[in-house]
C-alpha positions, 0 to 999 in steps of 0.5 A: 107807822114808818121811821117817823113812828112815835112811841108811847112817851109822845116825843123822840129826843135827837139821839133815838130820832139819829138811832132811828134814821140809822137803822131806817137805812140798814138792810135787815129789820131793826125794832125796839122794845119797852122793858117788858118786851112790847114792841115800841118801833119798827124800821122801813125794812118791816114795811117794806117786807110785810106791808105797811098797816097805818093806824096800828102800833108795832106791837099788832103789826108784829103779831099779825104777820108772825105765827107765833103760837106760844109767847112764853119763850119770849117772856122768859128771855125778856125777864132774864135781863140778857141777849137771846134770840129766837126763830119765827115764822113771819108772813110776807106781803105775798102771803108766804111765810119765811123763817127769821131769826131775831136776837136782842140786846138790852139798852140800860142807863148808867145805873144799870136799869134797863131802859129797854131792848134793840134787836134785829130780825134776819131771814134764815139760811138754808144752813140755819134751816138745816142745822134746825132740821138736824137738831129737831131730828137728833132730838126725834131720834133720841125720843123713839129710838128705843121704843117698840110700840107703834102706837107711842112711836107713832104718838112721840112723833106726832106731838115733835112734829106738831110742837116744831111746827106750831101746827094744830094737828098731825096724823099718820095713816098706812094706805090699803089700796085693795081696800080703797081705805087709809087705816088712820092712826090716833092723831095729835092735836094741840088742843089735846083732844085725840081723834080714835084710829078711823078708816078714810075712804081713799074715794074721799080724795079726787083722782088728782089727789090720789095720783099726786100721792101715788107719784111721790108727790108732796102737797101742800094746801093752804086753804081747802075752802078754796083749793081745787085739788080737794074734793067736795067730800075730802072738804067736807070731812076737813071742815067737820075736824076744823081742818083750814090747811094741811101739808101731806107727804106721802112715805113712796117704798117699792114704787107704792104709796105705803103710808101718810103723814099730814100735818094740819093748821085750823087757819090758813097757812103758806106752807115753807119748803122748811115745813115740807122737809121737816115732815117728809123727814119725820114720815121716813123715821116714823116708816123706819121705826115702825118697821123695826118695831114689826120686825121684832114684833113679827120675829118674837111672834115666829118664834112662839109660832115655831115652837107651837108648831115643833109641839104640835107636830110632836103631839100628831106624829105618833098619833094613828087615829085620824079624828084624833089628829084633828082634836088635838089640832084643833084644840091646840090651835084654839088654845093658842089664839084665843078663838071661840071655835075651831072647826075642821071640815071635808067635802061629802063623797057627793061633793055637795056639802062640807061637812064637820069633821072634827071641833073644838070650843072654848067652853062657852058654847057646846062643838058643833057639828054642821053639814053646810051645802056649798051653795050656801056659800054662795059664789063669791066665797065658793070660788075663793076656796075652791082657788084654794084662798084663804078667806079672812073677816074681820067682821061678819057684818060688814063682810058683803062676800057672805050671802046675807041667809049665812052672814045672819046664820053665823051672827046668831051662833055668837061668830062674829069674825073667821078664818077659813083655810081651804084644803085643796087636793090635785086642785080640788076642794077636799076640806077645811080649816075654820078658826072663828071668834066671838067677836070682831078681831083684826086678824094679823099675818102671823095668825093667818100663817098659823091657822094655814101652816096648821091647816097643812100640817094636820091634813098631812097628819090626817093623811098619814093616819088614814093611809096606815089604816088604808095600809093595813086594810090593803095588805091582803090585797097587795099581792093580787094588785101587783101582779094584775097591774099593767105596768112592770114592777118587781120587789127586791129583797136582801139583793135579790128578786123576790116578786116579779109581776108579768108584765115585768116577764112581759118585757124582760123577753122582749129584750131577749126575744126567742133566745131568751133564757130560763125564765127565771133566770131572765128575770133574776138578770134582769134585776142584777141590772135595775137593782144598782139603780135604785140601790142607796136612795130610800125613794125615787121618782121618775128617774130616766135610765137605760137598761140593757136587756139581752140585746136591747136596751130600753129607756125607762123610767125607775119609780120605787119605794123602800117598803116593808115587805114580810117583815123584812126592808125591801124596795117595790120599784115600777119600770114604765117603757119609755119607748113611745114616748121619747119617740113623743118627745123628739116630735114634739120638740120639732113644734114646741119651738112655733108653738110658742111663738104663736102664744107670745103673738097672741098674748101680744093682740090680747095686750094690745086690744085690751089697752085700745079698747079702755082708751075708747070712752074718755078718748070719745069725750076728748074727740067730741068735747074739742069737735064741739067747742071748734063750733062754739067759738069759730070766728074766734083766736081760740078756735084754731086752739079747739081745732089742734086739740081736736086734731090731736085727739082724732089722731090718738082715736085713729091709733086706738083703731089701728091697735083694735083693727089689727085685733080684729084682722081688719084692714088700717084706713089708708089715704093719700100720704106724703112720706116728706110730711110724715117724716119731718113730723116724726124727726121733729118729734124726737130732735130735741131728744137726741139734740139734748142726748149729744147726737148730732141729727139731719133730716135729707127729704128729696124734692117732689116727691110722689104720694102714697097710698099709706096711714100716717099714724102707722108709718109715724109709728114706724119711724118714731120707734126707727129713731128712738131705737137709733138714739138707745144704741148711740147712748153709750158710744164716745165720741161724736155721734150722728144720726140722719133720716133720709127720704128719696126715689128708689127707682120709679116705682118705690120710695126709700126712707133709711134711719142711720146711725154711727153706733155699734151696728148689730151683730152678725149672730142676732141679725137673723132675729131682729125682727122676731116678736119679744126679742131684744138686745137692750137691757132687761126693763128697757126693752119689750123686743116688739118695737121692730117686729110691729113695725115690720108687721106694719111696713109689710101690710102697706106692701112694704120691706123692712131692711137691715144693713150696715151703717155708712160709718160703721152703725146700723141703717134701717131701710123702709122701701113703700111703693108707690101705689094709685090713690084709691077714690075718696082718700084724699078727703075725709068727711067734715066735722062741721055739718050744719044744725037744724033749726026745724023741731024733727021730734024727741031723741032719748040719750042712754049712757052711763058716762056724762060726759059722752052723753052731754056731747050727743046731746048737743049733737041731737040737739044742733040736728033739730031734736029735743033731747032727755038723758038716761043714765042706764037702761033702767032709768032710760024704760021709766022716761019711755014710760012717761014720755014718748019718743021718736028716736033712741041711742043708746051705749051698748055695755052699761051697769044694770040694764044694758043696751041688749036688755032695754032692746029686749024691753022695747021690742015687748013693749014699744015695738014700733020704737026698734026701727029707730033704736041705734048704738055707740058701744066701745065692746069692738072685740066683743063677740057676745056684741058682734053677735047680737048688733048681727042679729038686730041690724041696729045701726051702730058706731063705735067709740072714739066717735067724731061728731060726723059719727053721731049726726050721720047715726041720727040721719040713719034713723031719722031716715028709717023713720020714715020721715026725710031728713 
């Protein structure tokens, strides 16, 4: 079936044989076809690209390698009898498909009759792909440019992409990270069977799948049935939809994956670079067009809201009846949104119930008056309202924030969706506005913002109306209140003083002292000082000023309002003497800076402790599994690799323990350390990065340096930080850039480490601050200001110093000086992680941990220690096993979902107290006060995560010894 293949006529004349021999020598695929376009022959280049298929004719071989979905354009071209060309995707022998440009010419006899076709097929170049892509994008742009309906935009774009790529299905979805779902739009399918819009759980994707899209990576899967990246749940959903292959492109906006466009095939497919580029470009245009449509819709909606709010404000402005204010607001809002009910509620005086003030209904049900106990809202909903957060429920039937009884009561009333806006005053919940729908409803952001705006304006209008009522009632008491007020208050009218309370008189006499003039004259003189300060402004709050009262200048705070007094405009002014407050502020300023720094250090400690705590479980898994692997492959080449993995994991564990020790103010782990080795490791870690950044590096270490007592990981951290700081200082330097790391003796009792560069150095005016926490000279976003402060703390914890000097070439030189101390006994060596397993059956042990990998690792160590092991995933499962079997030892995690370690301890103390002495714990909650108190109270043995194999074995041996049997 190569160059010697015969056509249907059974033979070749000499001319045709010569032509085929010539075609076999050409560097492109050549072919011939009969007058109808059916292939008769393919040259050798076809077999070299696709692979030989003995026994198959040329037409069959072409169709097996082609992804052609529609023959119509080709049939029309052959029927025309004129030269034409087409682009087609052809799979090579490696299974990867590429685009080829096929060009054909008709062959005619002397009489002009069509006798056949000859053609060539060459791989499409990047330029052709680019031209094809641009043509597609221009066509797509023309298609959707004027469209404003989001569903139409998605439908037209999906169809265009599907047809262009000969795909079977195209899906577009937006990501709701908070809700954990993908909101899928109606898809496009080549068979026209459209799937409706639906929700797809993000949990169905594998963590690797989610991580890739979060990074903005495109995913191309040729066969979901064998692709490990596809989770089992996602694979089931793909198979249910008939999907075998897909290419998925995330749209990352502002560093967050906002949407995903997926093109799918119902059979395996190798996705080309062109395919992925086209999908990505189409997705970007969908996003831009949808954003434009959303903006237009939002503008239109915002205009409707603005007109509505203006009209409502006009209606409320002149209303003095508080309840009528609410009635008008509820009716206007309910009719505008087309809902069933609108209810204004207020917290009662006792603060126990949410009571209806006014409600409106659409006429299908009578307006309701309800008094709902706050406790009936449930803890979640009550906390939401007390925090001032709007509660939006699109479907009450699936709203887990609602207690079951309240959910059922609302459903019984025919309410299926709602938006409730809490109203707070002084940080306290005082009422709410609730808009309720008879059907499930996806509330759009414009709806929610409108309800919030109406709530704010209505309660403001309600407050004004109530204030007017209160004002009328309080006018009778006004003068008596002013007279009794402890703060100086005056009322001026027409530029003259008309009322001053006794407190103001006392302030005036304080300024004048014994030489005070007549009381009225003194008050009038004082008003002449105050009046210019409040003249011209309608109101003021806490305006500070200094007023001269006789011989005394008094700092005061003025607050005033324009009022009507006895039917005429007036101004009422309260005057607060700030003498003592100013004295207190001066005292406060002296301690504020120190307090601010202390708060930042506390925040840093909490941050480091939190991050370290979260790393405990995964580090425990890596450490224990690597240790087990090292034992299993001992004596094989893989043992060294397992050892390296374990060593690196244990180093990470020590770093985590360092952070936790700092947070708990515990001493770090010290042992004999060769400073030169630690320095070399740090230098090698960053040397490549420095060299590729154009920095000349040098490492100098003096011979025969004595060891010191130190934590090598902490020392390594300090050196890496200083080296990276040096690199960053050199980034903007023009010309030759150099950095050197030196290690040498500093006298007879210390070792000196220097990191020196020829960068710009540290300006004199900030040298005194570079070791302060959170102080940074780097641009915003590239430095936290923590590194040097943290490094200095670690060095000083080792009894050393970290100092800054000028470099020899004008840069900076950071010098670490560490004392040479005696090595404490036991620091030079550590425990071995290769204890021999026990061969005898020492009893039965129960492992309780909600992390299956940790439980499995502990179980293996226990099995090697001679125990028969069972595992339980939480306290409840452990109790079930303890009831059904007899155990000699129990090893449990401290914190677990459901029944935790303390709960299990309480059950054992009650039901099987003989096991209390054989119960041990594993915990990562090293910062929790409750955990510390529990362990101290019970005296149970415990090991902290991340742990090692030795730690597990030692805990088991301690429990075994407590059992009363020799280990």
